MDTraj code that builds the backbone (N, CA, C; nanometers):
import mdtraj as md
import numpy as np

residues = "MET GLY ASN ALA LYS THR THR LYS THR ARG PHE SER ARG GLU THR THR VAL SER THR THR ILE ASN ALA SER ALA GLU THR VAL TRP LYS LEU LEU THR ASP ALA LYS GLY TYR THR ALA TRP ASN SER THR ILE THR ALA MET SER GLY ASN ILE ALA LYS GLY GLY GLN VAL GLU LEU LYS SER ILE LEU ASP ASP LYS ARG THR PHE LYS LEU GLN VAL LYS GLU PHE GLU ALA PRO ARG ARG MET VAL TRP GLY ASP ARG GLN GLY ASN ARG GLU TYR LEU ILE LYS ASP LEU GLY ALA GLY LYS VAL THR PHE SER MET THR GLU LYS ILE GLY GLY ALA MET PHE PRO LEU PHE ALA ARG PHE ILE PRO ASP PHE ASP ASP VAL PHE ASN GLN PHE ALA ALA ASP LEU LYS ALA ALA ALA GLU LYS".split()
xyz = np.array([
    [0.0816, -0.1183, 0.0015],
    [0.0023, -0.0002, 0.0015],
    [0.0822, 0.1214, -0.0011],
    [0.1811, 0.1410, 0.0905],
    [0.2622, 0.2617, 0.0987],
    [0.4086, 0.2314, 0.1307],
    [0.4725, 0.3426, 0.1738],
    [0.6182, 0.3239, 0.1970],
    [0.6589, 0.3819, 0.3345],
    [0.5583, 0.3841, 0.4284],
    [0.5956, 0.4389, 0.5579],
    [0.7093, 0.3642, 0.6211],
    [0.7939, 0.4409, 0.6877],
    [0.9084, 0.3810, 0.7605],
    [0.9217, 0.4441, 0.8907],
    [0.9474, 0.3621, 0.9877],
    [0.9719, 0.4112, 1.1253],
    [1.1198, 0.3790, 1.1746],
    [1.1754, 0.4819, 1.2294],
    [1.3106, 0.4685, 1.2912],
    [1.3015, 0.4964, 1.4388],
    [1.3455, 0.4022, 1.5182],
    [1.3413, 0.4079, 1.6574],
    [1.4771, 0.4238, 1.7220],
    [1.4805, 0.5179, 1.8306],
    [1.6038, 0.5179, 1.9147],
    [1.5436, 0.5049, 2.0519],
    [1.6296, 0.5078, 2.1523],
    [1.5936, 0.4988, 2.2917],
    [1.5024, 0.6065, 2.3346],
    [1.5238, 0.7292, 2.2855],
    [1.4574, 0.8425, 2.3290],
    [1.3577, 0.9128, 2.2251],
    [1.3434, 0.8452, 2.1146],
    [1.2523, 0.8967, 2.0064],
    [1.2075, 0.7918, 1.9094],
    [1.1081, 0.8348, 1.8376],
    [1.0582, 0.7509, 1.7239],
    [1.0153, 0.8462, 1.6094],
    [1.0542, 0.8149, 1.4917],
    [1.0258, 0.8961, 1.3698],
    [0.9591, 0.8107, 1.2708],
    [0.8444, 0.8554, 1.2117],
    [0.7755, 0.7839, 1.1130],
    [0.7602, 0.8811, 0.9908],
    [0.7927, 0.8313, 0.8666],
    [0.7776, 0.9086, 0.7429],
    [0.7112, 0.8302, 0.6355],
    [0.6355, 0.9056, 0.5601],
    [0.5726, 0.8410, 0.4462],
    [0.5729, 0.9506, 0.3347],
    [0.5814, 0.9000, 0.2057],
    [0.5795, 0.9968, 0.0915],
    [0.5106, 0.9336, -0.0223],
    [0.4497, 1.0146, -0.1127],
    [0.3789, 0.9728, -0.2325],
    [0.3880, 1.0806, -0.3366],
    [0.3820, 1.0473, -0.4639],
    [0.3676, 1.1399, -0.5682],
    [0.2164, 1.1545, -0.6033],
    [0.1801, 1.2834, -0.6130],
    [0.0262, 1.3157, -0.6325],
    [0.0214, 1.3893, -0.7626],
    [-0.0721, 1.3474, -0.8484],
    [-0.0965, 1.4140, -0.9691],
    [-0.1946, 1.5219, -0.9545],
    [-0.1499, 1.6335, -0.8905],
    [-0.2335, 1.7473, -0.8529],
    [-0.1342, 1.8700, -0.8265],
    [-0.1968, 1.9854, -0.8206],
    [-0.1082, 2.1030, -0.7933],
    [-0.0808, 2.1070, -0.6421],
    [0.0249, 2.1843, -0.6056],
    [0.0567, 2.1955, -0.4627],
    [-0.0574, 2.2738, -0.3977],
    [-0.1220, 2.3640, -0.4635],
    [-0.2348, 2.4406, -0.3973],
    [-0.3529, 2.3455, -0.3714],
    [-0.3766, 2.2516, -0.4594],
    [-0.4805, 2.1513, -0.4382],
    [-0.4597, 2.0691, -0.3154],
    [-0.3373, 2.0167, -0.3040],
    [-0.2964, 1.9383, -0.1871],
    [-0.2988, 2.0238, -0.0555],
    [-0.2476, 2.1448, -0.0662],
    [-0.2487, 2.2354, 0.0446],
    [-0.3887, 2.2697, 0.0933],
    [-0.4750, 2.2836, 0.0043],
    [-0.6198, 2.3204, 0.0460],
    [-0.6740, 2.2043, 0.1245],
    [-0.6481, 2.0810, 0.0878],
    [-0.7012, 1.9683, 0.1596],
    [-0.6456, 1.9598, 0.3011],
    [-0.5069, 1.9842, 0.3119],
    [-0.4327, 1.9702, 0.4282],
    [-0.4705, 2.0839, 0.5265],
    [-0.5170, 2.1890, 0.4956],
    [-0.5436, 2.3151, 0.5730],
    [-0.6868, 2.3367, 0.6007],
    [-0.7780, 2.2519, 0.5607],
    [-0.9233, 2.2638, 0.5876],
    [-0.9674, 2.1664, 0.6996],
    [-0.9595, 2.2157, 0.8194],
    [-0.9913, 2.1277, 0.9349],
    [-1.1306, 2.0723, 0.9207],
    [-1.2341, 2.1534, 0.8818],
    [-1.3809, 2.0969, 0.8709],
    [-1.3778, 1.9851, 0.7578],
    [-1.3001, 1.9851, 0.6662],
    [-1.3080, 1.8913, 0.5592],
    [-1.2279, 1.7593, 0.5747],
    [-1.1478, 1.7594, 0.6773],
    [-1.0652, 1.6390, 0.6926],
    [-1.1424, 1.5126, 0.6944],
    [-1.2418, 1.4941, 0.7722],
    [-1.3070, 1.3628, 0.7773],
    [-1.3794, 1.3264, 0.6501],
    [-1.4094, 1.4147, 0.5617],
    [-1.4632, 1.3795, 0.4257],
    [-1.3596, 1.3070, 0.3410],
    [-1.2329, 1.3279, 0.3531],
    [-1.1426, 1.2645, 0.2681],
    [-1.0345, 1.1807, 0.3325],
    [-1.0275, 1.1900, 0.4662],
    [-0.9210, 1.1208, 0.5421],
    [-0.9788, 1.0212, 0.6316],
    [-0.9641, 0.8928, 0.5989],
    [-1.0212, 0.7899, 0.6865],
    [-0.9482, 0.7534, 0.8132],
    [-0.8326, 0.8175, 0.8382],
    [-0.7582, 0.8020, 0.9613],
    [-0.7927, 0.9002, 1.0721],
    [-0.8717, 1.0109, 1.0386],
    [-0.9186, 1.1076, 1.1291],
    [-1.0655, 1.0955, 1.1504],
    [-1.1079, 1.0763, 1.2811],
    [-1.2517, 1.0604, 1.3025],
    [-1.3142, 1.1914, 1.3411],
    [-1.2404, 1.2924, 1.3837],
    [-1.2903, 1.4252, 1.4157],
    [-1.1857, 1.5237, 1.4168],
    [-1.2140, 1.6466, 1.3695],
    [-1.1155, 1.7544, 1.3634],
    [-1.1870, 1.8802, 1.3710],
    [-1.1257, 1.9739, 1.4430],
    [-1.1848, 2.1135, 1.4459],
    [-1.0599, 2.2075, 1.4770],
    [-1.0752, 2.3312, 1.4548],
    [-0.9806, 2.4269, 1.4763],
    [-0.9393, 2.5084, 1.3564],
    [-0.8329, 2.5790, 1.3722],
    [-0.7825, 2.6721, 1.2727],
    [-0.6395, 2.6274, 1.2283],
    [-0.6291, 2.5841, 1.1029],
    [-0.5008, 2.5343, 1.0465],
    [-0.4384, 2.6504, 0.9814],
    [-0.3657, 2.7327, 1.0607],
    [-0.3037, 2.8474, 1.0089],
    [-0.1917, 2.8813, 1.1188],
    [-0.0923, 2.9588, 1.0769],
    [0.0186, 2.9951, 1.1555],
    [-0.0302, 3.0387, 1.2949],
    [0.0137, 2.9629, 1.4056],
    [-0.0302, 2.9981, 1.5358],
    [-0.1664, 2.9348, 1.5782],
    [-0.2303, 2.8762, 1.4842],
    [-0.3592, 2.8199, 1.5112],
    [-0.3600, 2.6994, 1.5995],
    [-0.4771, 2.6632, 1.6515],
    [-0.4909, 2.5442, 1.7359],
    [-0.5707, 2.4423, 1.6622],
    [-0.5481, 2.3183, 1.6716],
    [-0.6203, 2.2098, 1.6133],
    [-0.6509, 2.1031, 1.7228],
    [-0.7644, 2.0462, 1.7124],
    [-0.8085, 1.9352, 1.8024],
    [-0.8514, 1.8210, 1.7067],
    [-0.7932, 1.7022, 1.7211],
    [-0.8337, 1.5899, 1.6416],
    [-0.8356, 1.4648, 1.7185],
    [-0.9087, 1.3688, 1.6526],
    [-0.9149, 1.2289, 1.6969],
    [-0.8858, 1.1414, 1.5884],
    [-0.8000, 1.0409, 1.6224],
    [-0.7493, 0.9453, 1.5226],
    [-0.7998, 0.8089, 1.5421],
    [-0.7969, 0.7311, 1.4319],
    [-0.8355, 0.5909, 1.4529],
    [-0.7408, 0.5107, 1.5402],
    [-0.6180, 0.5691, 1.5657],
    [-0.5220, 0.5045, 1.6523],
    [-0.5679, 0.5021, 1.7951],
    [-0.6434, 0.6111, 1.8404],
    [-0.6962, 0.6190, 1.9743],
    [-0.8192, 0.7218, 1.9771],
    [-0.9325, 0.6619, 1.9398],
    [-1.0459, 0.7497, 1.9303],
    [-1.0895, 0.8121, 2.0636],
    [-1.0425, 0.7555, 2.1761],
    [-1.0870, 0.8142, 2.3058],
    [-1.0015, 0.9334, 2.3401],
    [-0.8996, 0.9554, 2.2703],
    [-0.8089, 1.0711, 2.3013],
    [-0.8181, 1.1856, 2.1972],
    [-0.8306, 1.3021, 2.2539],
    [-0.8276, 1.4229, 2.1674],
    [-0.6923, 1.4781, 2.1687],
    [-0.6321, 1.4918, 2.0573],
    [-0.4969, 1.5464, 2.0419],
    [-0.5144, 1.7035, 2.0232],
    [-0.4578, 1.7844, 2.1156],
    [-0.4563, 1.9233, 2.1089],
    [-0.3215, 1.9681, 2.0546],
    [-0.3210, 2.0323, 1.9418],
    [-0.1991, 2.0647, 1.8691],
    [-0.1922, 2.2127, 1.8346],
    [-0.0670, 2.2671, 1.8269],
    [-0.0376, 2.4015, 1.7904],
    [0.0183, 2.3989, 1.6522],
    [-0.0287, 2.4815, 1.5603],
    [0.0329, 2.4947, 1.4278],
    [0.1530, 2.5875, 1.4506],
    [0.2796, 2.5275, 1.4373],
    [0.4046, 2.5920, 1.4768],
    [0.4637, 2.6608, 1.3571],
    [0.4505, 2.5946, 1.2355],
    [0.5150, 2.6587, 1.1159],
    [0.4158, 2.6490, 1.0030],
    [0.4046, 2.7432, 0.9151],
    [0.3065, 2.7529, 0.8124],
    [0.3606, 2.8291, 0.6950],
    [0.4021, 2.7542, 0.5892],
    [0.4627, 2.8275, 0.4658],
    [0.3816, 2.7689, 0.3402],
    [0.2724, 2.8356, 0.3178],
    [0.1820, 2.7999, 0.2050],
    [0.2576, 2.8118, 0.0767],
    [0.2313, 2.7232, -0.0166],
    [0.1633, 2.5975, -0.0038],
    [0.2748, 2.4806, 0.0047],
    [0.3705, 2.4884, 0.0815],
    [0.4829, 2.3890, 0.0745],
    [0.5134, 2.3206, 0.2088],
    [0.4864, 2.3846, 0.3249],
    [0.5341, 2.3264, 0.4464],
    [0.4490, 2.3700, 0.5671],
    [0.4205, 2.2717, 0.6526],
    [0.3453, 2.2971, 0.7691],
    [0.3956, 2.2041, 0.8815],
    [0.3974, 2.2574, 1.0018],
    [0.4376, 2.1746, 1.1202],
    [0.3395, 2.2010, 1.2327],
    [0.2864, 2.0948, 1.2816],
    [0.2001, 2.1132, 1.4094],
    [0.2435, 1.9996, 1.5128],
    [0.2166, 2.0299, 1.6364],
    [0.2548, 1.9365, 1.7330],
    [0.2173, 1.9801, 1.8814],
    [0.2724, 1.9121, 1.9653],
    [0.2509, 1.9334, 2.1109],
    [0.3793, 1.9092, 2.1870],
    [0.3817, 1.9005, 2.3121],
    [0.5051, 1.8782, 2.3915],
    [0.5697, 1.7459, 2.3647],
    [0.4916, 1.6473, 2.3172],
    [0.5426, 1.5229, 2.2917],
    [0.6135, 1.5034, 2.1539],
    [0.5777, 1.5860, 2.0565],
    [0.6411, 1.5799, 1.9276],
    [0.5751, 1.6623, 1.8203],
    [0.6235, 1.6490, 1.7019],
    [0.5771, 1.7350, 1.5817],
    [0.5541, 1.6478, 1.4658],
    [0.4614, 1.6960, 1.3839],
    [0.4296, 1.6341, 1.2493],
    [0.4626, 1.7450, 1.1510],
    [0.5429, 1.7081, 1.0527],
    [0.5757, 1.8047, 0.9419],
    [0.5128, 1.7492, 0.8133],
    [0.4509, 1.8343, 0.7395],
    [0.4006, 1.8144, 0.6106],
    [0.4733, 1.8927, 0.5033],
    [0.5239, 1.8200, 0.3994],
    [0.5951, 1.8886, 0.2964],
    [0.5324, 1.8637, 0.1578],
    [0.5295, 1.9692, 0.0768],
    [0.4754, 1.9512, -0.0527],
    [0.5835, 2.0038, -0.1531],
    [0.6359, 1.9224, -0.2315],
    [0.7330, 1.9639, -0.3252],
    [0.6832, 1.9702, -0.4647],
    [0.6739, 2.0809, -0.5315],
    [0.6133, 2.0918, -0.6690],
    [0.7202, 2.0362, -0.7742],
    [0.6729, 1.9406, -0.8440],
    [0.7560, 1.8696, -0.9423],
    [0.7281, 1.9182, -1.0853],
    [0.6412, 2.0152, -1.0907],
    [0.6016, 2.0677, -1.2270],
    [0.5037, 1.9759, -1.3034],
    [0.4405, 2.0277, -1.4039],
    [0.3517, 1.9523, -1.4885],
    [0.2346, 1.8933, -1.4076],
    [0.1925, 1.9689, -1.3015],
    [0.0747, 1.9221, -1.2249],
    [0.1023, 1.8102, -1.1299],
    [0.2240, 1.7912, -1.0865],
    [0.2609, 1.6871, -1.0003],
    [0.3373, 1.7354, -0.8755],
    [0.3195, 1.6730, -0.7631],
    [0.3902, 1.7122, -0.6392],
    [0.4350, 1.5788, -0.5712],
    [0.5376, 1.5996, -0.4860],
    [0.5716, 1.4917, -0.3949],
    [0.5216, 1.5419, -0.2542],
    [0.4470, 1.4597, -0.1928],
    [0.3928, 1.4880, -0.0563],
    [0.4659, 1.3984, 0.0397],
    [0.5186, 1.4516, 0.1524],
    [0.5761, 1.3744, 0.2576],
    [0.5186, 1.4220, 0.3908],
    [0.5123, 1.3239, 0.4908],
    [0.4721, 1.3506, 0.6162],
    [0.5638, 1.2815, 0.7171],
    [0.6240, 1.3550, 0.8162],
    [0.7063, 1.2931, 0.9080],
    [0.6599, 1.3352, 1.0545],
    [0.6577, 1.2435, 1.1395],
    [0.6281, 1.2713, 1.2833],
    [0.7416, 1.2120, 1.3690],
    [0.7838, 1.3046, 1.4507],
    [0.8888, 1.2651, 1.5472],
    [0.8342, 1.2919, 1.6890],
    [0.8415, 1.1900, 1.7666],
    [0.7948, 1.1993, 1.9079],
    [0.9095, 1.1502, 1.9902],
    [0.9138, 1.2116, 2.1135],
    [1.0212, 1.1625, 2.2013],
    [1.0612, 1.2646, 2.3056],
    [1.1643, 1.2404, 2.3759],
    [1.2096, 1.3189, 2.4753],
    [1.2730, 1.2355, 2.5941],
    [1.3094, 1.2933, 2.7012],
    [1.3683, 1.2266, 2.8078],
    [1.2794, 1.1192, 2.8749],
    [1.1547, 1.1411, 2.8761],
    [1.0594, 1.0495, 2.9307],
    [1.0082, 0.9389, 2.8306],
    [1.0524, 0.9584, 2.7057],
    [0.9959, 0.8599, 2.6042],
    [1.0069, 0.7095, 2.6359],
    [1.1197, 0.6703, 2.6941],
    [1.1306, 0.5289, 2.7237],
    [1.0225, 0.4725, 2.8174],
    [0.9717, 0.5567, 2.9028],
    [0.8667, 0.5198, 2.9973],
    [0.7313, 0.4910, 2.9317],
    [0.7016, 0.5621, 2.8209],
    [0.5678, 0.5418, 2.7588],
    [0.5718, 0.4928, 2.6067],
    [0.6935, 0.4693, 2.5576],
    [0.7100, 0.4262, 2.4164],
    [0.6226, 0.3014, 2.3831],
    [0.6208, 0.2039, 2.4764],
    [0.5572, 0.0736, 2.4461],
    [0.4121, 0.0926, 2.4349],
    [0.3546, 0.2009, 2.4851],
    [0.2057, 0.2259, 2.4798],
    [0.1627, 0.2922, 2.3536],
    [0.2611, 0.3439, 2.2778],
    [0.2319, 0.4204, 2.1467],
    [0.2219, 0.3206, 2.0380],
    [0.0969, 0.3136, 1.9653],
    [0.0790, 0.2206, 1.8557],
    [0.1765, 0.2591, 1.7383],
    [0.1941, 0.1581, 1.6555],
    [0.2738, 0.1694, 1.5383],
    [0.2001, 0.2644, 1.4372],
    [0.2659, 0.3576, 1.3685],
    [0.1987, 0.4524, 1.2800],
    [0.2012, 0.4123, 1.1309],
    [0.2851, 0.3163, 1.1015],
    [0.3082, 0.2877, 0.9579],
    [0.1783, 0.2731, 0.8707],
    [0.0936, 0.1870, 0.9130],
    [-0.0382, 0.1690, 0.8439],
    [-0.1144, 0.2903, 0.8305],
    [-0.1246, 0.3582, 0.9323],
    [-0.2054, 0.4855, 0.9359],
    [-0.1403, 0.5887, 0.8505],
    [-0.0133, 0.5942, 0.8485],
    [0.0586, 0.6975, 0.7602],
    [0.0326, 0.6586, 0.6156],
    [0.0432, 0.5306, 0.5927],
    [0.0267, 0.4836, 0.4458],
    [-0.1165, 0.5172, 0.4022],
    [-0.2147, 0.4968, 0.4936],
    [-0.3564, 0.5290, 0.4606],
    [-0.3790, 0.6752, 0.4471],
    [-0.3187, 0.7552, 0.5261],
    [-0.3249, 0.9015, 0.5193],
    [-0.2823, 0.9496, 0.3775],
    [-0.1613, 0.9053, 0.3408],
    [-0.1073, 0.9414, 0.2154],
    [-0.1956, 0.8971, 0.0946],
    [-0.2444, 0.7689, 0.1055],
    [-0.3311, 0.7185, -0.0028],
    [-0.4631, 0.7983, -0.0080],
    [-0.5188, 0.8299, 0.1057],
    [-0.6458, 0.9204, 0.1067],
    [-0.6207, 1.0471, 0.0490],
    [-0.5069, 1.1115, 0.0910],
    [-0.4707, 1.2448, 0.0360],
    [-0.4598, 1.2421, -0.1117],
    [-0.3871, 1.1482, -0.1626],
    [-0.3652, 1.1231, -0.3084],
    [-0.4990, 1.1072, -0.3854],
    [-0.5809, 1.0178, -0.3298],
    [-0.7141, 0.9947, -0.3931],
    [-0.7929, 1.1253, -0.4010],
    [-0.8008, 1.1950, -0.2875],
    [-0.8827, 1.3173, -0.2801],
    [-0.8225, 1.4325, -0.3764],
    [-0.6945, 1.4519, -0.3777],
    [-0.6389, 1.5514, -0.4589],
    [-0.6458, 1.5156, -0.6105],
    [-0.6422, 1.3948, -0.6362],
    [-0.6531, 1.3591, -0.7868],
    [-0.7900, 1.3430, -0.8343],
    [-0.8979, 1.3720, -0.7510],
    [-1.0337, 1.3649, -0.7997],
    [-1.0655, 1.4711, -0.9088],
])
top = md.Topology()
chain = top.add_chain()
for i, resn in enumerate(residues, 1):
    res = top.add_residue(resn, chain, resSeq=i)
    for name in ("N", "CA", "C"):
        top.add_atom(name, md.element.get_by_symbol(name[0]), res)
traj = md.Trajectory(xyz[None], top)
């Protein structure tokens, strides 16, 4: 399905996925920055609200843990190519690279960790399948 890869160290874990999308950077960016529209195209997000803009706040629920609401800060926002959001545990970076001719490479990387990471690492589910699905869903929605 996808190419997600996770790298683990004692104090952190990083998961990355990428895909080529036959759509403009603006089309992909519009999907990634519309909080209200996420659940319409993204099967890995069960609820989302907030303002996806520089300094904005986002609250979301994921299929990984539908009982938990993730409260995230939009930390970096460079339309239409790069965005970072996260909390004290880690950050997720979205990158869109324009390849020309109506194509882009989309990548998403999440790094979580810190000094306390070894204490809770075993309770964090694997992200690979969800990252692969996120990328596939984004590709399908952007190419419609």
